[in-house]
C-alpha positions in Angstrom: 101.4 125.5 121.1 99.2 122.5 121.4 98.3 120.6 118.0 95.2 119.1 119.6 91.8 119.8 118.1 89.7 121.4 120.7 87.0 119.2 122.2 84.4 121.8 122.1 83.5 123.9 119.2 83.7 127.6 119.3 80.5 129.7 119.5 80.6 130.6 115.8 82.2 128.9 113.0 83.3 131.2 110.0 84.7 128.4 108.3 81.8 126.4 108.1 82.0 123.3 106.1 79.7 122.6 103.0 77.2 119.9 103.0 79.4 117.7 100.9 81.2 116.7 104.2 78.0 115.4 105.6 77.4 112.9 102.8 79.6 109.8 101.9 78.9 108.0 98.6 77.8 104.5 99.1 81.0 103.1 97.2 83.3 105.3 99.4 81.5 104.0 102.6 81.8 100.4 101.3 85.5 100.8 100.8 86.1 102.2 104.4 83.8 99.3 105.8 85.7 96.6 104.0 89.0 98.1 105.3 88.0 99.0 108.9 84.8 97.2 109.6 81.2 98.4 110.2 82.4 100.4 113.2 83.8 103.1 110.7 80.2 104.4 110.2 80.4 106.1 113.5 83.6 107.7 112.5 82.0 109.0 109.2 79.0 110.2 111.2 81.3 112.4 113.5 83.4 113.6 110.5 81.5 116.9 109.7 82.2 118.5 113.2 85.7 117.3 113.2 86.3 118.8 109.7 84.7 122.1 110.9 87.1 122.3 113.8 90.1 121.5 111.7 88.9 124.2 109.2 88.8 126.9 111.9 92.0 125.8 113.5 94.0 125.9 110.2 92.0 128.7 108.5 90.6 126.6 105.7 87.5 126.8 103.4 86.5 123.3 102.2 85.9 123.4 98.6 85.2 119.9 97.5 85.5 116.2 98.3 87.8 113.6 96.9 85.7 110.6 95.8 88.4 107.8 96.1 90.4 106.4 98.9 90.3 103.1 100.8 91.5 104.3 104.1 90.7 107.8 104.3 88.4 110.7 103.4 89.8 113.7 101.9 88.7 117.2 101.0 89.8 119.9 98.6 90.7 123.1 100.7 91.7 126.7 100.2 94.1 128.0 102.7 94.2 131.7 104.1 96.9 132.7 101.7 94.7 131.5 98.6 96.7 128.5 97.9 95.0 125.0 97.4 95.5 122.0 99.7 94.0 118.8 100.8 92.7 117.8 104.2 92.9 114.1 104.6 91.4 112.2 107.4 91.7 108.5 108.5 89.9 106.7 111.3 93.0 104.9 112.2 95.5 107.3 113.8 98.5 105.0 113.5 98.1 105.2 109.6 98.2 109.0 109.8 101.3 109.1 112.1 103.3 106.9 110.0 102.5 108.8 106.7 103.6 112.1 108.6 106.6 110.5 109.7 107.5 109.5 106.2 106.6 112.8 104.5 108.7 114.6 107.0 111.6 112.4 106.3 111.2 113.2 102.6 110.6 117.0 103.0 113.9 117.9 101.0 112.6 116.2 98.1 110.6 117.9 95.3 109.2 114.6 94.3 107.2 114.1 97.4 103.9 115.9 98.3 104.6 118.5 101.1 103.0 118.0 104.5 101.9 121.5 105.8 100.6 120.4 109.2 99.1 117.3 111.0 97.2 116.3 113.9 98.0 112.6 114.3 95.6 112.1 117.2 92.8 113.2 115.0 94.1 111.2 112.2 94.4 114.5 110.1 96.9 115.7 107.5 97.1 119.1 105.8 98.9 118.6 102.4 99.7 120.7 99.5 97.9 120.7 96.3 100.2 119.3 93.6 99.7 121.1 90.3 98.6 120.0 87.7 98.3 116.9 89.8 97.1 114.5 87.1 97.9 110.9 88.4 100.3 109.1 86.2 97.8 106.2 85.6 95.7 108.9 83.6 98.4 110.3 81.4 98.2 109.8 77.8 101.9 109.5 77.7 103.7 107.5 80.4 106.7 108.8 82.2 110.1 107.9 80.8 112.3 105.4 82.5 114.5 108.3 83.5 111.8 110.1 85.3 110.8 106.9 87.1 114.4 106.2 88.2 114.8 109.7 89.4 111.7 109.4 91.6 112.8 106.0 93.0 116.3 107.6 93.8 114.5 110.5 95.4 112.8 108.3 98.0 116.2 107.1 99.3 117.1 108.9 102.5 120.1 108.8 104.6 118.2 108.7 108.1 115.1 106.5 108.4 112.6 107.8 111.0 112.2 105.8 114.1 108.7 104.4 114.9 107.8 103.0 111.4 106.7 99.2 111.1 109.0 96.8 109.4 108.4 95.9 105.7 107.4 92.4 106.8 104.2 93.8 108.1 103.2 95.4 104.9 104.0 92.2 103.1 101.6 90.4 105.4 98.9 92.8 105.0 99.3 92.6 101.3 99.0 88.8 101.1 96.1 88.8 103.7 94.2 91.3 101.2 95.2 88.9 98.2 93.8 85.9 100.2 90.6 87.6 101.1 90.1 88.4 97.4 90.8 85.0 96.3 87.9 83.8 98.5 85.5 86.2 97.0 86.3 84.4 93.7 86.8 85.9 90.2 84.2 87.8 88.3 82.9 87.3 84.9 85.1 88.9 82.4 87.4 88.6 79.4 87.9 85.0 79.7 85.5 82.1 80.1 84.5 80.5 83.4 86.7 77.4 82.9 89.8 79.6 82.3 89.0 81.9 85.1 88.7 79.0 87.4 91.9 77.6 86.2 93.8 80.9 86.9 92.1 81.0 90.4 93.4 77.6 91.3 97.0 78.6 90.0 96.9 81.6 92.2 95.7 79.7 95.3 98.5 77.2 94.7 101.1 79.9 94.6 100.0 82.2 97.4 101.8 80.5 100.4 105.1 80.0 98.4 104.9 83.6 97.2 104.3 84.8 100.7 107.2 83.0 102.1 109.5 84.3 99.3 108.3 87.9 99.9 108.8 87.5 103.8 112.4 86.1 103.2 113.1 89.3 101.1 111.8 91.5 103.5 114.1 90.3 106.1 117.4 90.7 104.1 119.0 93.1 101.7 119.3 96.8 102.2 117.4 98.8 104.8 115.6 102.0 104.0 112.4 104.0 104.0 109.9 102.3 101.8 106.8 104.1 100.4 105.0 100.8 100.3 102.2 101.7 97.8 104.0 103.2 94.7 101.6 102.4 92.0 100.9 105.0 89.2 97.8 106.1 90.8 99.7 107.2 93.7 102.3 109.3 91.6 101.1 112.7 90.1 102.3 115.0 87.3 103.9 117.8 89.1 104.8 120.0 86.3 108.3 121.5 86.3 108.8 119.4 89.6 108.5 116.1 87.7 106.9 113.2 89.3 105.4 113.6 92.8 104.4 110.8 95.2 101.4 110.9 97.6 99.7 108.4 99.9 102.7 106.2 101.3 102.1 103.1 103.4 105.6 103.5 104.8 107.7 100.9 106.2 111.5 100.1 107.1 112.9 97.5 104.8 114.3 96.9 101.2 113.6 100.0 98.9 113.6 97.6 95.9 110.1 96.8 96.9 109.1 100.1 95.4 110.0 99.3 92.0 107.6 96.4 91.7 104.6 98.3 90.4 106.6 100.2 87.8 108.2 96.9 86.6 105.1 94.7 86.3 103.1 97.7 85.1 105.1 97.4 81.8 104.1 93.9 81.3 105.3 90.8 83.0 107.0 89.6 79.7 109.3 92.7 79.6 110.0 92.8 83.4 113.9 92.2 83.2 114.0 94.8 80.4 112.0 97.3 82.5 114.4 96.8 85.5 117.4 97.4 83.5 115.9 100.7 81.9 115.1 102.0 85.4 118.8 101.3 86.5 117.8 99.1 89.5 119.4 96.0 90.8 118.0 93.4 88.4 118.4 90.4 90.6 116.9 92.0 93.7 113.9 93.7 91.9 113.2 90.5 89.7 113.0 88.6 93.1 110.4 91.0 94.3 108.5 90.9 91.3 108.4 86.9 91.2 107.4 87.1 95.0 104.7 89.8 94.5 103.4 88.8 91.1 100.5 86.6 92.6 99.3 89.8 94.6 99.3 91.8 91.3 97.3 89.1 89.4 94.6 88.3 92.0 93.0 91.9 91.8 93.1 91.6 88.0 91.1 88.3 88.4 88.7 90.0 90.8 88.0 92.7 88.1 87.3 89.8 85.6 90.6 90.2 83.6 91.2 86.6 83.0 93.7 87.6 80.0 97.0 86.7 79.0 98.8 89.3 81.2 97.2 87.8 84.0 98.4 84.4 83.1 102.0 85.7 82.5 101.9 87.3 86.0 101.0 83.8 87.6 103.6 82.2 85.4 106.3 84.8 86.8 104.9 83.9 90.3 105.7 80.3 89.7 109.3 81.1 89.5 109.7 81.7 93.2 
């Protein structure tokens, strides 16, 4: 059976989508334009009929919209069996195809969101709804080191699917994004203008050296399936399942890359202690932390956080 979305709409659409699909909040549109360019507005305009056809094909009722997302639009749906799910669409089919490949490779793990169906050509994924589904970043009590360690182990797979990009490409993308954020300059925030300018100059000075270190790391070490965007906002509370990851930006390379957000999220001053508690290779993960610290610090600068933690991140980056 073909997985292609029909080019023509049926005469009647019992699964007609609500008006929420037709409207795009200005901030959501701005994020997509920043990522894909102004041409993405045409994709947004064509989204309602695409969602409608997918709703008919997969027997879905669209019940709401997910307000966030830099590379996609996502909608809450109810399936024919009454279960909840999410319909996620991206204007770049390659992003969808890579995510589908990774989710299928992780299909045996309870710690990864389940892929129900996909139409890679249409940039569409149908995903389960994780319950209760609260992002770890929003939990009052953070997960224990044992929980995070189990999560990281669960992402190791014996067979890495063919067709995914190398980790080097993900590293280059992150540093290109960091460079663009640096050009936009820091915003007013916790520190004074002079302090912010000083941190900005430090970040600019460290950027090329950090990129070289990250590229070197991406070319050696062990090779496995890398999630690529494993920050606490992309990890959900799955109840009895434990932690559940979503939204991979997958690649093939050193799995130690995925530990960085968890280590630096505990504070740059405690990085080595955090690595040890997670049961990770201290030398390898710390090398990644030093190489990527500037990419963690610059978004903080962009949000006006010219504080001691940002300074510590840049100090850590100075060790590359």
